[in-house]
C-alpha positions, 0 to 999 in steps of 0.5 A, a space after each residue: 701301899 699295895 698298888 701305887 701308880 705315878 703319872 702312868 702313860 701309854 702311847 701307841 704312836 701319837 694316840 694316848 691309851 693312858 695319859 698321866 694317871 696317878 692313884 694308890 690302893 691300900 691293903 684290904 681295899 677292893 677298888 673298881 676300875 671303871 670306864 667305857 670300852 677303849 678308856 684304858 682300863 685293860 692297858 692300865 692293868 697290864 702295865 701294873 702287872 708288868 705284861 706291857 711296858 709303860 711309856 712314861 711313869 711308874 707302877 709299884 706293887 707292894 713298894 716294888 717297882 714293876 718291870 717287864 722282867 720282874 719275877 719278884 713283883 709277879 709273885 705278889 700279883 694274881 692276874 685274871 686278864 679279860 680274855 682269860 687265856 687257858 690251855 683248853 686241852 688240859 683237864 681242870 685239875 691238871 691245869 691248876 696243878 701245872 700253874 701251882 708248880 710254876 709258882 712253886 707252891 708248897 704242897 701244891 696238890 692240897 692247895 689245888 683241892 682247896 682252890 677247886 672247892 673255893 671257886 666251886 669246881 668240884 663237879 668239873 675238876 676232871 673235865 677238859 677245860 675246852 668242854 667247860 661253859 664260859 662261866 666255869 672257865 672264868 672260875 678256872 681263871 680265878 682259881 689260877 689267879 689266887 692259887 699262889 696266895 698273892 698279895 694283890 689281885 688284878 681282875 679284868 671282868 672277873 664275872 663275865 659269863 656267870 649266871 646269877 647264882 654263880 655271880 653271887 658265889 664269886 662276888 662273895 669269894 672276892 669280898 672274902 679275899 679283899 679282907 686280907 688282900 688288895 683287889 682291883 677289878 674292872 667290870 661293866 656291872 654297876 650292881 657288882 661295884 655297889 655290892 663288893 667295892 670299897 672305892 671307885 676309880 673312873 677313867 675316860 679316854 685315858 684320864 681319871 675323871 673320878 676317884 672316891 667311894 661309890 656312895 660319895 659319887 652318888 651323892 656328890 654328882 653336880 646335880 641333886 634331886 630332893 623329895 620333899 613333903 609339906 603339910 600344906 600347899 606350895 605353889 610350883 612357880 614359887 618353888 622354882 624361885 628357890 636359889 639353885 632349883 632347876 626343875 620342880 615336879 609335882 607328885 602326890 598332894 603337897 609332895 614334890 621332886 626338886 632338882 637343883 644345881 650349883 648349891 652345896 645342899 638344896 635342903 637348906 634352901 627348901 627349909 628356909 622357903 618353908 619357914 617363909 611360907 609358914 609350911 611345915 616340912 614333913 619329909 625331906 630327903 636326897 634321892 640317891 643317884 644310881 652309880 650307873 647314872 653317875 657313870 654315864 654322866 662322867 663318861 658321856 661325850 
């Protein structure tokens, strides 16, 4: 198990920033750790990386207990924090060589050259970090996080400040890294989650409210919407009487959007309705909720 969190809590006075959460992340998984501002995402990541102590519970990385002073676990972790602290008065290549030497990377100069190429810093490598745009600073931060070839990568808002072209490149890089390592990232960009993440953990007020594949969350939200097309006319008031149906909306001729709650799959009831009223179902499909809609529903007040 690459990451395991057991009943993890963090208190500031009587305020619970993180409250008794548990989850596991396997090697080769890319997991999105989502939540509104102040939900406890960054606090959880800092406890997993050993940057702050836990109040209760335990965090394990590669089966090793994470402790504040544990260099063994830190060698296995690559961490890009939300504020991406960098030495602004150092040159890009100079800084990466400095980080590589701290991690005692063998043949560090060639490793730095490799990282510069992988994150797209070839044209910027001789510039002062302080002169770089936010997007290129993010690339430098990502390079320092993976320069020692860690087994686990923790990324807090890794694509913040990137332009659309840079987004595509960095997402592809994270996907490639995720094939061999464990990646846990936080982001507010739902398209990013859908593009690169295998699984989603959503946290609200320090507690986990969802943990599943993104597709499952989108289909298994407590309400469902179905598009259906019949070969003949159906009465709206009759459709409203179908068990579980809460809303019916007429579209084109003989086509409907039907919303339902409290039933496993409303399509069964719709098919039964069609048989009872001598109608042929030409098309029927569940309309997938966007991940953003699911997120809002799970984290709203």
